[in-house]
C-alpha positions as CSV (number, residue, x, y, z in Angstrom):
1,M,-26.7,114.0,-14.4
2,E,-27.6,113.4,-10.8
3,E,-24.8,111.7,-8.8
4,Y,-25.4,109.4,-5.8
5,H,-24.7,110.8,-2.4
6,Q,-25.3,110.0,1.2
7,I,-28.9,111.2,1.8
8,T,-29.8,113.3,4.8
9,L,-32.8,112.8,7.1
10,D,-34.5,115.8,5.5
11,E,-34.0,114.3,2.0
12,W,-35.3,111.0,3.1
13,T,-38.4,112.5,4.6
14,K,-39.0,114.6,1.5
15,W,-38.5,111.7,-0.9
16,R,-40.8,109.5,1.1
17,E,-43.6,112.0,0.7
18,E,-42.8,112.5,-3.0
19,I,-43.2,108.8,-3.6
20,R,-46.6,108.9,-1.9
21,Q,-47.7,111.8,-4.1
22,K,-46.4,110.3,-7.4
23,L,-48.2,107.0,-6.7
24,Q,-51.4,109.1,-6.8
25,E,-50.6,110.8,-10.1
26,A,-50.3,109.6,-13.7
27,A,-48.7,106.3,-14.4
28,G,-45.8,108.1,-16.2
29,N,-44.3,108.8,-12.8
30,F,-43.4,105.2,-12.1
31,V,-39.9,105.8,-13.4
32,Y,-39.5,108.6,-10.9
33,I,-40.8,106.4,-8.1
34,G,-38.4,103.6,-9.2
35,Y,-35.4,105.9,-8.9
36,R,-36.4,107.3,-5.5
37,L,-37.1,103.8,-4.2
38,K,-33.7,102.7,-5.4
39,Q,-32.0,105.6,-3.6
40,I,-33.8,104.8,-0.4
41,R,-32.9,101.1,-0.8
42,D,-29.3,101.9,-1.3
43,S,-29.3,104.2,1.7
44,G,-30.1,101.5,4.1
45,M,-32.5,103.7,6.0
46,Y,-35.6,101.6,6.6
47,D,-37.1,103.3,9.7
48,G,-36.4,100.3,11.9
49,K,-37.8,97.7,9.5
50,A,-35.9,94.5,8.9
51,D,-35.3,95.2,5.2
52,F,-36.2,97.6,2.4
53,F,-39.2,95.5,1.1
54,E,-40.8,95.3,4.5
55,W,-40.4,99.1,4.8
56,A,-42.0,99.7,1.4
57,E,-44.9,97.3,2.3
58,Q,-45.5,99.1,5.6
59,E,-45.0,102.6,4.1
60,Y,-46.9,102.4,0.8
61,G,-48.6,99.0,0.7
62,L,-46.4,98.0,-2.2
63,S,-45.5,94.3,-2.6
64,K,-42.0,93.1,-3.1
65,S,-42.7,92.3,-6.8
66,T,-44.2,95.8,-7.4
67,V,-41.2,97.5,-5.9
68,S,-38.8,95.4,-7.8
69,R,-40.6,96.2,-11.0
70,F,-40.5,99.9,-10.4
71,I,-36.8,99.8,-9.9
72,A,-36.2,97.5,-12.8
73,I,-38.1,99.7,-15.2
74,N,-36.1,102.7,-14.1
75,E,-32.8,100.8,-14.5
76,K,-33.7,99.6,-18.0
77,F,-35.7,102.6,-19.5
78,A,-34.6,105.7,-17.7
79,D,-32.8,108.5,-19.5
80,P,-29.1,108.1,-18.5
81,D,-28.7,111.8,-18.3
82,N,-31.7,112.2,-16.0
83,R,-32.6,109.0,-14.1
84,L,-35.9,110.6,-13.0
85,E,-37.3,110.5,-16.5
86,L,-37.8,107.9,-19.2
87,K,-35.8,107.9,-22.4
88,P,-37.7,109.9,-25.1
89,E,-38.6,106.8,-27.1
90,Y,-40.4,105.2,-24.2
91,R,-42.4,108.2,-22.9
92,A,-45.5,107.3,-24.8
93,L,-45.6,103.8,-23.4
94,G,-47.5,102.9,-20.2
95,S,-46.2,101.0,-17.3
96,S,-47.9,97.8,-18.3
97,K,-46.1,97.7,-21.6
98,L,-42.7,98.6,-20.1
99,S,-43.3,95.9,-17.4
100,E,-43.7,93.3,-20.2
101,M,-40.7,94.7,-22.0
102,L,-38.3,94.2,-19.0
103,T,-37.2,90.8,-20.3
104,L,-36.9,91.8,-24.0
105,P,-33.4,92.5,-25.4
106,D,-32.8,96.1,-26.2
107,N,-32.9,95.5,-29.9
108,E,-36.3,94.0,-29.6
109,C,-37.5,96.8,-27.5
110,E,-36.9,99.0,-30.5
111,L,-39.8,97.2,-32.3
112,I,-42.3,98.4,-29.8
113,T,-44.3,101.6,-30.4
114,E,-47.2,103.3,-28.6
115,Q,-49.6,101.3,-30.8
116,T,-48.2,97.9,-29.8
117,T,-50.4,96.0,-27.5
118,V,-49.4,94.2,-24.4
119,K,-50.7,91.0,-26.0
120,E,-48.3,91.6,-29.0
121,I,-45.4,92.1,-26.6
122,R,-46.2,88.8,-24.9
123,E,-46.4,87.0,-28.3
124,L,-43.0,88.5,-29.3
125,K,-41.5,87.2,-26.0
126,A,-42.9,83.8,-26.7
127,L,-41.6,83.7,-30.3
128,D,-38.2,82.4,-29.3
129,R,-39.7,79.4,-27.6
130,Q,-40.9,78.2,-31.0
131,A,-38.6,76.2,-33.2
132,P,-39.1,74.7,-36.7
133,E,-39.8,71.0,-36.9
134,E,-36.9,68.9,-38.1
135,G,-37.1,68.4,-41.8
136,E,-39.8,71.0,-42.3
137,E,-39.5,72.5,-45.7
138,H,-41.7,75.0,-47.6
139,L,-41.8,76.6,-51.0
140,Y,-41.7,79.9,-49.2
141,S,-39.5,81.4,-46.5
142,P,-40.8,82.0,-43.0
143,L,-41.2,85.7,-43.8
144,Q,-43.1,84.9,-47.0
145,L,-45.4,82.5,-45.1
146,C,-46.1,85.3,-42.7
147,I,-46.9,87.7,-45.6
148,I,-49.2,85.1,-47.1
149,D,-51.1,84.7,-43.8
150,F,-51.4,88.5,-43.5
151,F,-53.2,88.8,-46.8
152,K,-55.4,85.8,-46.3
153,N,-58.3,87.9,-45.1
154,K,-57.2,91.1,-46.9
155,L,-57.4,90.1,-50.5
156,D,-59.0,93.5,-51.3
157,L,-55.9,95.2,-49.9
158,L,-53.8,92.9,-52.1
159,E,-55.8,93.9,-55.2
160,T,-55.3,97.6,-54.2
161,I,-51.5,97.4,-54.0
162,S,-51.3,95.3,-57.1
163,G,-51.9,98.4,-59.2
164,M,-49.5,100.6,-57.3
165,L,-46.0,101.4,-58.4
166,D,-44.9,103.8,-55.6
167,E,-43.7,102.0,-52.5
168,K,-44.6,105.0,-50.4
169,E,-48.2,104.6,-51.4
170,I,-48.0,100.9,-50.7
171,A,-46.7,101.7,-47.2
172,E,-49.6,104.0,-46.6
173,A,-52.1,101.4,-47.8
174,M,-50.7,98.6,-45.7
175,S,-49.8,100.5,-42.6
176,P,-52.1,103.6,-42.7
177,S,-51.4,104.5,-39.0
178,G,-47.7,104.0,-39.2
179,Y,-47.8,100.7,-37.3
180,T,-49.2,97.3,-38.3
181,A,-48.0,94.0,-36.7
182,H,-48.7,90.4,-37.7
183,K,-47.4,87.1,-36.3
184,K,-47.4,83.8,-38.1
185,G,-45.2,80.7,-37.5
186,L,-41.6,81.7,-36.8
187,V,-42.0,85.4,-37.8
188,F,-43.3,88.4,-36.0
189,L,-43.7,91.2,-38.6
190,F,-43.8,94.9,-37.8
191,M,-44.7,97.4,-40.6
192,Y,-44.1,101.1,-39.8
193,D,-44.4,104.2,-42.0
194,Y,-42.4,104.6,-45.2
195,E,-39.4,106.3,-43.6
196,K,-39.1,103.8,-40.7
197,G,-39.6,100.8,-43.0
198,V,-40.3,97.2,-42.0
199,K,-38.8,95.0,-39.3
200,Y,-39.3,91.3,-38.4
201,K,-38.2,89.0,-35.7
202,L,-37.4,85.5,-36.7
203,A,-37.5,82.8,-33.9
204,G,-34.0,81.9,-32.9
205,N,-32.4,85.1,-34.2
206,T,-31.2,87.5,-31.6
207,I,-31.4,90.6,-33.8
208,P,-34.5,91.7,-35.6
209,I,-34.1,92.1,-39.4
210,A,-34.8,95.6,-40.9
211,M,-36.0,96.1,-44.5
212,T,-37.0,99.1,-46.6
213,W,-40.5,99.2,-48.1
214,E,-38.9,98.6,-51.5
215,E,-37.3,95.4,-50.3
216,F,-40.5,94.3,-48.5
217,Y,-42.6,94.9,-51.6
218,D,-40.2,92.7,-53.6
219,E,-41.1,89.8,-51.3
220,I,-44.9,90.5,-51.9
221,H,-44.3,90.8,-55.6
222,Y,-42.4,87.5,-55.7
223,I,-45.2,85.7,-53.8
224,F,-48.2,87.0,-55.6
225,F,-47.4,88.7,-58.9
226,D,-44.3,87.0,-60.4
227,W,-46.0,83.7,-61.4
228,A,-48.9,84.5,-63.6
229,D,-50.2,87.3,-65.9
230,D,-53.4,87.4,-63.8
231,Y,-52.3,87.1,-60.1
232,K,-55.8,86.0,-59.1
233,L,-55.3,82.7,-60.9
234,H,-52.2,82.2,-58.8
235,L,-54.2,82.7,-55.6
236,K,-55.7,79.3,-56.1
237,D,-52.2,77.8,-55.5
238,I,-51.4,80.0,-52.5
239,Y,-54.8,79.7,-50.8
240,P,-56.2,76.2,-51.4
241,K,-59.9,75.9,-52.1
242,E,-60.6,74.4,-48.7
243,D,-59.3,77.5,-47.0
244,K,-62.6,79.1,-46.3
245,N,-61.2,82.4,-45.2
246,A,-59.8,83.1,-48.6
247,G,-62.3,81.1,-50.5
248,N,-64.6,83.9,-51.8
249,A,-61.8,85.8,-53.5
250,V,-60.0,82.8,-54.8
251,E,-63.1,81.4,-56.4
252,M,-63.5,84.5,-58.4
253,T,-61.5,82.8,-61.2
254,E,-64.2,80.1,-61.4
255,N,-67.2,82.5,-61.7
256,T,-67.2,82.6,-65.5
257,E,-67.6,78.9,-65.9
258,N,-70.3,78.8,-63.2
259,C,-72.2,81.7,-64.9
260,T,-72.1,80.0,-68.3
261,E,-73.7,76.9,-66.9
262,K,-76.5,79.0,-65.4
263,D,-77.0,80.8,-68.7
264,E,-77.6,77.4,-70.4
265,K,-80.2,76.5,-67.8
266,C,-81.9,79.9,-68.1
267,T,-82.1,79.5,-71.8
268,E,-83.6,76.0,-71.4
269,N,-86.2,77.3,-68.9
270,S,-87.3,80.0,-71.3
271,E,-87.9,77.5,-74.1
272,N,-89.9,75.1,-71.9
273,G,-92.0,77.7,-70.2
274,N,-93.3,76.7,-66.7
275,D,-93.0,72.9,-67.3
276,N,-90.4,72.3,-64.6
277,T,-90.4,68.5,-64.9
278,E,-89.7,68.7,-68.6
279,T,-87.0,71.3,-68.0
280,H,-85.0,68.9,-65.8
281,T,-85.5,65.8,-67.8
282,E,-84.9,66.9,-71.4
283,A,-81.5,67.9,-72.7
284,P,-81.2,70.8,-75.2
285,T,-81.6,69.6,-78.8
286,E,-78.8,71.7,-80.1
287,K,-75.7,73.4,-78.8
288,A,-75.9,77.1,-77.9
289,E,-74.2,79.5,-80.2
290,P,-71.3,81.5,-78.9
291,V,-72.4,84.7,-77.2
292,A,-70.8,87.9,-76.1
293,A,-70.2,88.2,-72.4
294,E,-71.3,91.3,-70.5
295,Q,-67.9,93.1,-70.7
296,P,-67.0,94.1,-74.2
297,E,-63.4,93.1,-73.9
298,I,-64.3,89.5,-73.0
299,V,-66.1,87.0,-75.3
300,A,-67.4,83.5,-74.7
301,E,-66.2,80.6,-76.8
302,Q,-68.0,77.3,-77.3
303,K,-66.1,74.2,-76.2
304,E,-66.5,70.7,-77.7
305,D,-68.9,69.6,-74.9
306,G,-71.2,72.5,-75.7
307,T,-70.3,74.6,-72.6
308,L,-69.1,78.2,-72.9
309,E,-65.6,79.4,-71.7
310,A,-64.5,83.0,-71.4
311,V,-61.5,83.9,-73.4
312,D,-59.4,87.1,-73.7
313,S,-60.0,89.5,-76.5
314,V,-57.3,91.3,-78.4
315,A,-57.9,94.4,-76.2
316,T,-57.4,92.4,-73.0
317,S,-54.3,90.7,-74.3
318,Q,-52.8,94.1,-75.4
319,Q,-53.4,95.4,-71.9
320,K,-51.6,92.4,-70.4
321,A,-48.7,93.0,-72.8
322,A,-48.5,96.7,-71.7
323,T,-48.6,95.7,-68.0
324,L,-45.8,93.1,-68.5
325,Y,-43.7,95.8,-70.2
326,N,-44.2,98.3,-67.4
327,D,-43.6,95.7,-64.7
328,T,-40.4,94.6,-66.5
329,L,-39.1,98.1,-66.6
330,K,-39.8,98.5,-62.9
331,L,-37.9,95.3,-62.1
332,I,-34.9,96.5,-64.2
333,D,-34.9,99.8,-62.3
334,K,-34.7,97.9,-59.0
335,L,-31.9,95.7,-60.4
336,R,-30.0,98.8,-61.5
337,A,-30.5,100.3,-58.0
338,A,-29.2,97.1,-56.4
339,F,-26.0,97.3,-58.5
340,E,-25.5,100.9,-57.6
341,V,-25.4,100.1,-53.9
342,R,-23.5,96.8,-54.5
343,K,-26.3,94.6,-53.0
344,W,-25.3,91.6,-55.1
345,D,-27.6,89.1,-53.5
346,Q,-30.6,91.4,-54.1
347,A,-29.4,92.0,-57.7
348,L,-29.1,88.2,-58.2
349,D,-32.6,87.6,-56.8
350,G,-34.0,90.2,-59.2
351,I,-32.8,88.5,-62.4
352,D,-35.2,85.6,-62.6
353,P,-38.4,87.7,-62.4
354,I,-37.1,89.8,-65.2
355,R,-36.2,86.8,-67.3
356,W,-39.7,85.3,-66.7
357,K,-41.5,88.4,-67.8
358,I,-39.4,88.9,-70.9
359,Q,-40.0,85.2,-71.8
360,T,-43.7,85.7,-71.4
361,I,-43.6,88.7,-73.7
362,I,-41.6,86.6,-76.3
363,N,-44.3,83.9,-76.2
364,M,-47.1,86.3,-77.0
365,D,-48.2,87.3,-80.5
366,Q,-45.5,89.8,-81.5
367,A,-47.9,91.9,-83.6
368,L,-50.1,92.2,-80.6
369,V,-47.2,93.2,-78.4
370,D,-46.0,95.8,-80.9
371,N,-49.4,97.4,-81.1
372,A,-49.8,97.4,-77.3
373,L,-46.4,99.1,-76.9
374,D,-47.1,101.6,-79.7
375,A,-50.3,102.6,-77.9
376,L,-48.5,102.8,-74.6
377,M,-45.9,105.1,-76.1
378,E,-48.6,107.4,-77.5
379,D,-50.2,107.7,-74.1
């Protein structure tokens, strides 16, 4: 570790030229420049100039703010064992990012990676200026609201992870490069690789909150998958119909009804030939018979008003029973794991989803459930 000492004239001359050379090299040398500038500042040798900043302006054309930034970056990010180099975790970052990070607390600097943008750093700094409105209440926590907003334009990704059981695969799907960030409301969310996990900064909290991918997926599961056998039906509650960004995927649940109405019109047109006026003015004389839908596991059932409604077949219901069974076992495994590490709050949170899924199984036709589980065991 380099110790401070009274510099000689030869050292002063040498360092002055070194600074000039480093300014012309890669940006990574700014920490070196900052340390040398600090040494010359502390030496008091300004070559006859009134102060250090006047000397730096005359010598290198550097403004006072630029010089101060060089020195501040060195003081905050330099390796304590070698003040001429950056700490290893900051060596991949450029001077622009480090300049923005100067006012971040150390524990928030840990959120930043090489892939973080300057804009994201600025948004993180602005987060603490936000505050929740008085009396503001939501069904979901600030973190869950951020997750909901993240998936709003990524419903295909949500569908992909809905069929995954391995949290490592989920991490790779949601953060393929090892870094994904998203800000919404009071939360700035940072998703890293599976080993590093997930962290988020909550406005007003001085310390970012760290989570494993298992804990993070529990939040996703609670939001989207714990409330209905078919999570796409639940999307209509999460993303209202007027939300145009999520509208296409949310309205998937209404396609069957729309298609059956079109089928009736098509049948009517075929009976009436090319007489378009008659087609629109005459109602069908008799109700259509129930017909099979395109997929063999789904059939259409006639309602009292003559329209058709898609209903689940036995095969589809058995598949749902098997999925409920598997999901319940997975939740029980997580509950057991929480008990083993004495995370009582996490264990308590895991009880209700298990109770809900078991109750759903109880409410189903038991012969159907037994057949589904027998088939599952055979597989």
